[in-house]
C-alpha positions as CSV (number, residue, x, y, z in Angstrom):
1,X,28.2,197.2,10.2
2,X,27.0,199.8,12.3
3,X,29.7,200.1,15.1
4,X,30.4,201.6,18.6
5,X,31.7,205.0,16.8
6,X,28.6,205.0,14.5
7,X,26.0,204.8,17.2
8,X,28.5,207.5,19.5
9,X,28.3,210.4,16.3
10,X,24.4,210.0,16.2
11,X,22.8,213.2,17.6
12,X,20.9,211.7,20.8
13,X,19.0,214.6,22.1
14,X,20.5,215.4,26.0
15,X,18.4,216.9,28.8
16,X,20.0,218.7,31.8
17,X,18.3,219.5,34.9
18,X,19.3,221.5,37.9
19,X,19.1,218.9,40.8
20,X,17.6,221.1,43.8
21,X,17.5,217.7,46.0
22,X,21.3,216.9,46.0
23,X,22.6,220.3,44.0
24,X,24.6,220.5,40.6
25,X,22.8,219.1,37.5
26,X,21.4,215.6,36.4
27,X,21.9,214.8,32.6
28,X,20.1,212.0,30.5
29,X,19.7,210.9,27.3
30,X,15.8,210.3,26.6
31,X,16.5,207.7,23.7
32,X,19.2,205.6,25.8
33,X,16.8,203.9,28.6
34,X,18.7,204.4,31.9
35,X,21.5,206.7,30.6
36,X,21.5,209.1,33.4
37,X,24.5,211.0,34.9
38,X,25.4,214.5,37.1
39,X,27.6,216.8,37.6
40,X,28.2,219.7,40.2
41,X,28.3,222.1,37.2
42,X,26.4,221.9,33.9
43,X,30.1,221.6,32.2
44,X,30.9,219.0,34.7
45,X,27.2,217.0,33.8
46,X,27.8,217.5,30.0
47,X,31.2,216.3,30.3
48,X,29.8,212.9,32.4
49,X,27.0,212.8,30.1
50,X,29.5,212.4,27.2
51,X,31.3,209.4,28.8
52,X,28.0,207.6,30.1
53,X,27.1,207.7,26.8
54,X,29.9,206.2,25.6
55,X,29.9,203.3,28.1
56,X,26.3,202.8,27.5
57,X,26.5,202.0,24.1
58,X,29.6,200.3,24.7
59,X,27.8,198.0,27.2
60,X,25.0,197.4,24.8
61,X,26.8,197.1,21.7
62,X,29.0,194.3,23.5
63,X,26.1,192.9,25.2
64,X,24.0,192.3,21.7
65,X,21.5,194.7,22.8
66,X,19.3,197.0,20.1
67,X,20.4,200.1,20.4
68,X,18.1,203.0,19.5
69,X,18.5,205.8,17.2
70,X,17.5,208.9,17.9
71,X,13.9,209.9,17.5
72,X,13.5,212.6,15.3
73,X,10.4,215.4,14.4
74,X,9.9,212.9,11.5
75,X,8.7,210.2,13.6
76,X,5.7,212.7,14.9
77,X,2.9,213.4,12.5
78,X,2.0,216.6,14.5
79,X,-1.2,215.5,14.7
80,X,-3.2,213.6,17.7
81,X,-6.6,213.2,18.7
82,X,-8.0,214.3,22.2
83,X,-11.7,213.4,23.9
84,X,-12.5,216.3,26.4
85,X,-15.2,216.6,29.0
86,X,-18.0,218.9,26.7
87,X,-17.8,221.7,29.3
88,X,-13.9,221.9,28.7
89,X,-14.6,222.0,25.1
90,X,-17.3,224.7,25.7
91,X,-15.0,226.8,27.8
92,X,-11.7,226.4,25.7
93,X,-14.1,227.5,22.9
94,X,-15.0,230.4,24.4
95,X,-11.7,231.3,25.4
96,X,-10.6,231.2,21.8
97,X,-13.0,233.8,20.6
98,X,-12.2,235.9,22.8
99,X,-8.6,236.0,22.1
100,X,-9.9,235.9,18.1
101,X,-8.2,233.0,17.2
102,X,-9.3,229.1,16.4
103,X,-9.5,226.8,19.3
104,X,-6.7,224.8,17.5
105,X,-4.3,227.5,17.8
106,X,-5.7,228.7,21.2
107,X,-4.9,224.8,22.6
108,X,-1.6,225.1,20.5
109,X,-0.9,228.5,22.5
110,X,-1.8,227.0,26.1
111,X,0.5,223.6,25.5
112,X,3.1,225.6,24.1
113,X,3.1,227.8,27.2
114,X,2.6,225.2,29.7
115,X,5.5,223.4,28.0
116,X,7.7,226.2,28.5
117,X,6.8,226.5,32.5
118,X,7.6,223.1,32.7
119,X,11.3,223.4,31.4
120,X,11.8,226.6,33.6
121,X,11.3,224.4,37.0
């Protein structure tokens, strides 16, 4: 039988973001809906997040709720199909040719760059 300690030790992904409105940092576990905490420093946010995770898991366990296990890369195939306008398809294809790469690699580059910029902000 799975215990609170079992779930507490699972490698849940933790996100810590700066909070420009309130100051400090906000921490959340995306795999545990509503498990959010904060702190005035990143260290405080991390410590508070651990406390929040334990409280979340304990409450869910005691209430008999289903506790999700962490998502892993193996839950994803690495592929998805995307329908785009023909004009965008042409533009992406032309940009890829200019860069001397495949359109698939060029789109991967764009997605990676955009995701990195989003994480900075």
